[in-house]
N, C-alpha and C positions, 0 to 999 in steps of 0.2 A: 562717771559723768561725761568724760570725753567720748566714750563709745556711744552713749545715748545722744550726744550733740551731733556726732557725725551722721548717725542714722536720721536724726531730725532734719539735718540740713539736706540730706538726700531726698527725703520724702516730703518735707514741707519747708523749703528754704525761706520763704517770706516770713513764716512764723518765727524762725530762729533769728532772722535779720531784724525783725521788729522788736524782739526781746533785747537787742543790743541797746535800745534807747534807755533801758533801766540800768545799764552798767556804765559807770563813770571811769572809762579807761580808753586811751587812744588806740590800744591794740588788745584784742580779745582772743584768747586761745580757746578754740573749740575742739581741738584734738592735738595729739602730740605732733608738733611741727606744722600745724594748720591754724592760721590766724585770720581774723577779720580786722581790717584797718579802718578806723573811723575818724581819726584826727585829720582835719584838712591839711595841716602842715606835713604830716607823714605821707598822706596821699600824694601831695605835690612832690615830695622827695622821690617817691617811687615812679610816678608817671613822667617826671622830667629827668630820670636817670639817663645819662649818656655814656655810661661805662659798661653796659650790658650786665649790670649787677642784678637787676630785677627783670627777668625774661618772661615773655608770654607763657602762660601755663599750658600744660598738656603736652603729651608726647607727639612727635611728628606724625605717628600713625593716627592718633586721635584727630589732629588738626586736618590731616589729609582726608579723613573719613567724613568730616562734617562740613568742609569748606573747600576752598580752591587754593592750592598751595602756592601758585605763582602770583596770586593777587597781592595788591598793596598791603592789605591788612595782615597777610601772613608772611610778609617779607621782612628782612632785617638787614642791618649794616649798610654797605654801599649799594646793594641791590635795592633796598628800600629807598635810599636817597635818590637814586636815578629815577625810579618809578614815580616817586612823589613829585619830583620836579617836572616830570613829563606830564603828570595829571593836573598839576596845580592850575594851569591856565584854563582848564575845562570848568573849574569851579570857582573862578573869580566872580566877584559881585556883578560885574558888568554882564558877563555871559549868563549867569544865573537869572538876572533880571530880564535879560532879553528873551529868555525862554518862557516867561510868564504868559505871553500871548498864545503861544502854542498850547500850553497847559490849560489855559482858559477854553480854547476851542475843543480840546479833547474832553475836558470836564463837562462842558455843555452838551456834547454829543452823548456822553454816558448818562447824564441826568435826563436827557430826553427819553432814553430807553427805560430809565427808572420810572418815569411817569406812566408808561404803558405796562409796567410789570406789576407784581403783587403789591397789595396795599401795605403789607408789613414784611419785614425781612431781617435776616442776620446782616446788619449793615457792614460788618467787617468783610464779608465775602465780596460784596459789591465794591468796597473800597480797595480791596486787593486787586481786582481787575483794573480799576481806574489807575491805581498807582503803578501797576505793571506797565500800562500803556504810556504813562507819563515818563517813566524811567527810560523805556526804549526810545521814545521820541527825543528825549533830551540827549541821550548818548549817541544815537545813530541817525536821528532824523528819519526814522522809519517806524512803522507799526507792525508787529508780528501778527500772524493769523491765529485762529483759535487753537490749532494744534501746538503752536509754540507756547501760547499761554497755558494750556493744559500741562505741557511738559514741565514748565517752571512751577506751576501750582503743585504738581506731584512731588517735585524735588523739595519744595518748601515744607510740605507736610512730612516728608520722610526725615528731613533735618530736625524739625520740631520734635518728632517722636523720639529720635535718637538722642538728642541733647537733653531731653527730659527723663530719659530712662534712668530710674534711681538704682537699678541693679544691673551691673555689667558682668555678664557671665561669658566665659570663653567657649562659645557654642560653635565657632567656626562656620562651616557651610550650613549649619542648621539654624543660624541666627537670621530669621526672616527679616528683621528690622534692618540689619546691615545689608542684606541682599537687596532689599527694596531701595535703600539709600544709594547703593552703588549703581544699580540699574537706572534709577531716575536721574542720577547725576550725569551718567553717560548720555542719556536721552537729551537732557538740557544742554550739554556741551555740543551735541550734534546740531541742535537748533542754533546755538550761539555762533558756531563756526559758519553756518549757512547765512545767518544774519549779518555777520561781519563782511562776508564776501559780497553779499547783496548791497550793503551800504557802500563799500568801496567801489563797486561797479557803478552804482547809481551816481555817486559824487564825482567819479572820474569821467563818466559819460557826459554829464551836464557841465562839467568844468567849474562847478560852483561849490566851494568848500566853506562858504560863509556859515557860521553858526555850528559847524561840524566839529566835534571833539577829536581827541586822539584816536578814538575807535574808527573814525571814518577816513582818516588820512594816513595812518601808519600801516604799512602793508608788508613789512619785511617778514620773512619766514621765521627768523630768530625771535621775533616779538609776538608771533601769532598765538602761542600758548598762553603767554602772559595776558594779551588782550582778551582772549577767550575767557580765561579765569576772571579777569577784572570785570568784564561785562556781566558774567554770571553773578559775581559777588555784589556788584552795584545794583543790578536788577532785583536781586533777592532783598537787598536793603530797602528798596522802595516797596517791594511787595509786602514785606513783613513789618519793618520798623515804621515806615510812613503810614501804612494802613492801621497799624496798632495805635500810633499817636493820634490819628484822626478819629478812630473809633472811641478811644478813651475820652477824647474831647467832647464828642457828641453824646456819649453816655453821661458825662458829668453835666453838660448843659441841660439835657432833658431831665436829669434828676434834680435840677435846681431851676425851676421855672422863672424865678425872679432874675437870675443871671441871663437865662436864655432870652427873656423879654428885652433886656437891655441890649444884648448883642444883635437880636433880630431887628430892633429899632434902629440901631446904627447901620445895619446893612440896608434896610429899607430907605433910610434917609439919604443914602449915597446916590440914589438914582442909577442911571446907566452910563453916565459920562466917564467914569473911571475906567470902563472897559471898552469904550468905543474909540474909533479912530485907529490909526496905524502906529502910534507911538508906544513907548514902554508903559506897561500897566503899573500904576502906583497903588500901594496898599496903605498909604499914610492915613486914609480916611477911616481905618478900621482898628483903632487901638484896643477896643473892647474885645474884638475877635482875636487879635494877636495875644492879648493878656490871658484870655481863656486857654489858648493853646499852650502858653508857657506854664500856666497853673496845672494843666493836665499832665504835662511832661514832668512837672515836679512831683505830683502824686503818683503817677504811673509811668516812670521813665522806661521807654521800650528797651533801651540798652541798660538793663537793670543790674548787670554784674560783669565784672572783669576779674581776671586772675593773673598773678605773677608768681614765678618760682625764683627763689634766691639762689644765685649762681655760686656764691662762695660766702663763707662766714663773714658777717658784718654786723654793725650796730645800726639800728633804725631808731633815731632819737635816743632814748634811754634803754632800748630793748636790744638784747643780743639775739640774732637770728642765725641759726646754723644753715650751712649749705643744704639745699634741697627743701627748705621750708616753703610751704605754700601760703600765699597771701591772697585774700579775697577783698576786693573793693566794690562797694555797692552804693550807687546813688540812692537806692531805696532807704538807706539808713539816714543819711544826712538830709535828704530832701524832706523827711518827715520828723526831723528833730526839733524839739522845743528850744534848743540852744540857738537855732538860726532863724526860726520862723514862728511868728505868733499863730496860735491855733493851727498847728501844722497838719492836723488831720482833716481840716475843713477846706472845701473848694472855695477859694476867695481870690478870683482873678484881679480884683481891684488892688491887691498888694503890689502888682507890677505896673500900675498905670502911671504913676508920677515919675518913674525912672530912677527913684532913689534907692530902692531895695538892693538891686543887684550890685551896684558899685560898693556898697558897704558890707556885703557878705564876704566871708573868707573865700579864697579862690576855689576851694573844693567843697563848699557847702551846697552849691548847685552846679551840677555838671552832667546834664543829660547827654552830651556828646563826647564824653571822655575828656582827656586832657593831654598835655605834653605835646611832644613833636608828632605823636600819632593820634592826635585829636581828629575826630571824624572829618574827612575832607569834604563831605557833603552837607555840613551843618547849615550853611547859608541857603543852599538849595532846598533842604528839607523844610526849614522854617518858612521861607517865602512861599514855596509852592503848596505846602499844607495850609497856610493861611488863605491862599487864593481858593483852594478847593472848598474850604469851610465857607467862605463868602458865597461862592456859587451855590452850594447846597442850601444855605439859609435863605438865599434869594428865591429859590425855586420851591422849597417845601416847608410845611409846618411839620415838625417832628415831635412825636410823643412816644414814651416808653410803652411797650406792650405789657399788659397785666401779667403778673406771675413770672416775669423774666427773672432768672437767677444768674446775675452777672458775677463773674469771678475772674481773677487774673490767673493765667497759666504760665508759670515761669519756666521758660525753655531758652532757646536761642535768643528770643525777645520776650518781653512781658506781654504775651498775647491775651487780648480780651475775649472771653467766651460768654455767650448768652446775651449779647447786646442786640436785642430784637426791638426794632423801632417801627412805628407806624409812620408811613410817608404819605402826607396829603399835599398834593400840588396846590400852591397858593391860589391859582386861578379858580380851582375847584372849591376852595374854602371861601371864596368871595373876597380875597384880598388882592 
């Protein structure tokens, strides 16, 4: 049984995770020393661990292979604390909100190009390009050229392929996937180093560091490798996680015309006043839009899986865990559980509208951005800027799903949506 579960998890992880809904247990063994944790209180114990008892899964070699070892997400201990404090001011609510106007301008420029492009498209690819530019502009106040975008796109594809590879063989130099990943990562880091140098030169030249984050003002040699890795990790988060969240939201909206009609009516009723003038853009007029985004992240959380390794023998609730045990935590399970949500498999954004659902949920019944001290630092940025992009798209276009599209989730580094092909009709062309 264990052997078959292990294979099933490697080949079709979402199927195995979905089957956990039928098992009434807070901890589910799927192999010897390999467990899925479902109980919110146990998830909280793990994610809020401050004794290094539950450590991020994967060998240092594996983490270095698919990510950036100096980045915040791959740091620990005092090193993590120093970096987190240094980055925290970049992602406070005030700075995140102040960046909405720049994101609005970037989004409008991208959408203008969409209007002259094909009448239908794989919307995820367009959103990747947009989110890449949004991330670069927020972090460095610059936009990279097409070569830089291509380098990061290639790295993203290589990471997705490697993290989804269900069979890991010791092929060494014959492993083309690993070679592709290593070469594309070096190319992206070259772009990142050049972008950091350009941003520093630009902001030191004009003497204006307003709105510039740590990437634009920290220039010590000792920190250069960290900032390069951090920039790469942050940009990839926008490229993949934000574009995935937006794509899933548009897919669900176009698959539910009644909901799409309500959201579009809300956007149309807002007029243009919310985005005009020189002040901060407010998204208060768009509760239906923001609820749709929340519901999409419940059903298809981009950060669908995280893992921990038990450092030493311990008890987790009533369960004994031996040192070396592997623990899997997945929002996919709790987000779709009847224990926490009525009709959990249905797209019902209205469940979020009155603001009463989330406060009464257990802490880890809904956690699209992780939790604990290592909760995603870009949570506020992602939610606010994704909502703004959605509003801009729905103001400009009537969206319809293309016939015979076969949409499916591809669980890798993120829960990537495949096959979301949409027809884009500019509203002016449609007579609206």
